[in-house]
C-alpha positions in Angstrom: 116.7 -34.8 -88.4 117.1 -31.3 -89.8 115.6 -28.2 -88.0 112.7 -26.5 -89.6 113.8 -23.9 -92.2 112.0 -21.1 -90.4 113.7 -21.8 -87.1 117.1 -20.2 -86.7 120.0 -22.6 -85.9 121.1 -22.3 -82.4 124.7 -21.0 -81.9 127.0 -21.9 -79.0 127.4 -19.2 -76.4 130.2 -16.8 -77.1 133.5 -18.2 -76.0 132.4 -21.8 -75.6 134.6 -22.9 -78.6 137.7 -21.4 -77.1 136.7 -22.9 -73.7 136.3 -26.3 -75.2 139.6 -26.0 -77.0 141.3 -24.9 -73.8 139.8 -27.9 -72.0 141.3 -30.2 -74.7 144.7 -28.7 -74.4 144.6 -29.1 -70.6 143.5 -32.7 -71.0 146.3 -33.5 -73.5 149.0 -31.9 -71.2 147.6 -33.9 -68.3 147.8 -37.1 -70.3 151.4 -36.4 -71.3 152.3 -35.7 -67.8 150.8 -39.0 -66.6 152.6 -40.9 -69.3 156.0 -39.4 -68.3 155.1 -40.1 -64.6 154.3 -43.7 -65.3 157.5 -44.2 -67.4 159.8 -42.7 -64.8 158.2 -44.5 -61.9 158.6 -47.7 -63.7 162.4 -47.3 -63.2 163.7 -48.2 -59.8 165.1 -44.7 -59.3 167.2 -43.8 -56.3 167.1 -40.1 -56.9 170.2 -39.7 -59.1 168.5 -38.0 -62.0 167.6 -39.2 -65.5 170.2 -37.7 -67.7 173.1 -40.1 -66.9 176.4 -39.8 -65.2 178.2 -36.5 -65.4 181.6 -35.9 -66.9 184.3 -36.9 -64.4 182.2 -39.5 -62.6 183.3 -43.1 -62.6 181.2 -45.7 -64.4 179.9 -48.0 -61.6 180.4 -51.7 -61.7 177.7 -54.2 -62.8 177.5 -57.6 -64.2 174.6 -58.8 -66.4 173.7 -61.8 -68.5 174.6 -61.5 -72.2 171.7 -62.0 -74.5 173.7 -64.5 -76.6 174.8 -66.5 -73.5 173.1 -69.1 -71.4 172.7 -67.2 -68.1 169.4 -65.9 -66.8 168.5 -63.4 -64.1 168.8 -59.8 -63.0 172.0 -57.7 -63.1 174.4 -57.6 -60.1 174.9 -54.0 -59.2 176.7 -54.4 -55.9 179.7 -52.0 -55.7 181.5 -53.4 -52.6 181.2 -56.4 -50.3 179.7 -54.3 -47.4 176.8 -53.2 -49.6 175.9 -56.6 -51.1 172.5 -58.1 -50.4 170.0 -60.3 -52.2 168.6 -57.4 -54.2 171.9 -55.8 -55.4 173.9 -59.0 -55.6 175.5 -61.4 -53.0 179.0 -60.6 -54.1 180.6 -57.5 -55.7 179.8 -57.2 -59.3 183.4 -57.1 -60.3 183.8 -60.7 -59.1 181.0 -62.0 -61.3 182.8 -63.2 -64.4 182.1 -65.9 -67.0 181.6 -66.3 -70.7 177.9 -65.7 -70.4 178.2 -62.5 -68.4 179.0 -58.9 -69.4 181.1 -57.4 -66.7 181.6 -53.6 -66.6 184.9 -54.0 -64.7 186.4 -55.9 -67.6 185.0 -53.5 -70.2 186.4 -50.4 -68.6 189.9 -51.7 -68.8 189.8 -50.0 -72.2 188.0 -46.8 -73.3 184.3 -47.7 -73.4 181.2 -46.7 -75.4 178.2 -48.0 -73.7 174.8 -47.6 -75.3 171.5 -48.0 -73.3 168.4 -48.9 -75.2 164.9 -49.8 -74.2 162.6 -52.2 -76.1 159.9 -49.5 -76.5 162.1 -46.7 -77.8 161.4 -45.4 -81.3 165.1 -44.7 -82.2 166.9 -47.0 -79.9 167.9 -49.9 -82.1 169.0 -47.7 -85.0 171.4 -46.0 -82.7 173.1 -49.4 -82.0 173.1 -49.9 -85.8 175.2 -46.7 -86.1 177.6 -47.9 -83.4 177.9 -51.2 -85.2 178.9 -49.5 -88.4 181.8 -47.5 -87.0 183.1 -49.6 -84.1 185.6 -51.6 -86.0 187.5 -48.4 -86.8 188.5 -48.2 -83.1 190.0 -51.6 -82.1 191.3 -50.1 -78.9 187.9 -49.1 -77.7 185.3 -51.4 -76.1 181.7 -51.1 -77.3 178.7 -52.7 -75.5 175.0 -52.4 -75.2 172.7 -52.4 -72.2 169.3 -53.6 -73.3 166.6 -52.8 -70.8 163.6 -55.1 -71.6 161.1 -57.3 -69.9 161.1 -59.6 -72.9 162.8 -63.0 -72.7 166.5 -63.1 -73.2 165.9 -65.3 -76.3 163.7 -62.7 -77.8 166.3 -60.0 -77.4 168.9 -62.4 -78.8 166.8 -62.7 -81.9 166.9 -59.0 -82.4 170.6 -59.0 -82.0 171.0 -61.6 -84.6 168.6 -60.0 -87.0 170.4 -56.7 -86.8 173.8 -58.3 -86.9 175.2 -56.7 -83.8 178.5 -58.1 -82.9 179.3 -56.2 -79.7 178.3 -57.5 -76.2 174.7 -56.9 -75.4 173.7 -57.2 -71.7 170.1 -58.1 -70.9 168.7 -56.1 -67.9 165.0 -56.9 -67.3 164.7 -55.3 -63.9 166.1 -51.8 -64.6 168.7 -51.9 -61.9 171.5 -50.9 -64.3 169.7 -48.0 -65.9 168.9 -46.7 -62.4 172.5 -47.1 -61.4 173.6 -45.0 -64.3 170.7 -42.5 -64.0 169.4 -43.3 -67.5 165.8 -42.2 -68.2 165.6 -41.9 -72.0 166.5 -43.9 -75.1 169.0 -44.0 -76.6 171.5 -42.9 -74.0 175.3 -43.3 -74.8 178.0 -43.2 -72.3 181.6 -42.5 -73.2 184.3 -43.3 -70.7 188.1 -43.3 -70.7 190.1 -46.3 -69.7 189.4 -46.9 -66.0 185.8 -45.7 -66.3 186.1 -42.0 -65.9 183.2 -40.5 -67.9 183.9 -38.2 -70.8 180.2 -37.6 -71.6 176.7 -39.0 -71.4 174.6 -38.2 -74.3 170.8 -38.5 -74.4 169.4 -38.9 -77.9 170.6 -40.1 -81.3 174.2 -39.5 -82.3 175.4 -39.7 -85.8 178.3 -41.9 -87.0 180.5 -38.9 -87.3 179.6 -37.8 -83.8 180.4 -41.3 -82.5 183.8 -41.3 -84.3 184.7 -37.9 -82.9 184.0 -39.0 -79.3 185.8 -42.3 -79.8 188.9 -40.4 -81.0 188.8 -38.3 -77.8 188.7 -41.5 -75.7 191.7 -42.9 -77.4 193.6 -39.6 -76.9 192.6 -39.5 -73.2 
């Protein structure tokens, strides 16, 4: 229904538009904050931060099923026998070795580039594609992926086959490894010298040139 032509249209009180706009801004900020909170609390965080290991730290041990293997289960993140339990692992992670397992202790026997991706990340898988394209230029460097996903291992394996990734991809459905490494964003890439000493942990996409530059630094170290 339209108002009668001789009746003036009512106007909102002065300042109400700005007030409504302010309320919308506050609501959006609150929703963003809640989203971040839900994301970070979904990770089993022990308080180590969410930007990864700092330069000079040692990449901690873990063992996790390869998506292309036949093993199932959560990752083993036990660092030493005195700390082992049902949740972390019954034996130290370095001792868990088989064809269907990615073992960080084996991987860090060479310089290492380790890419962390989440199945919900917008630019996660393309980062692994960039690593795939440059990795063969550095035969003395190990490259691997930690895939944090609650999807079945077979579903992640299909992604690996479809994108033609040839590096080891570890499946970590419980988030223990990303917590161990303090990873809270995707993609995150860790660069470590032989033995596991961290050169850099980079949050966000890295170009192929950037990857090559860091890989060269690892080989010189």
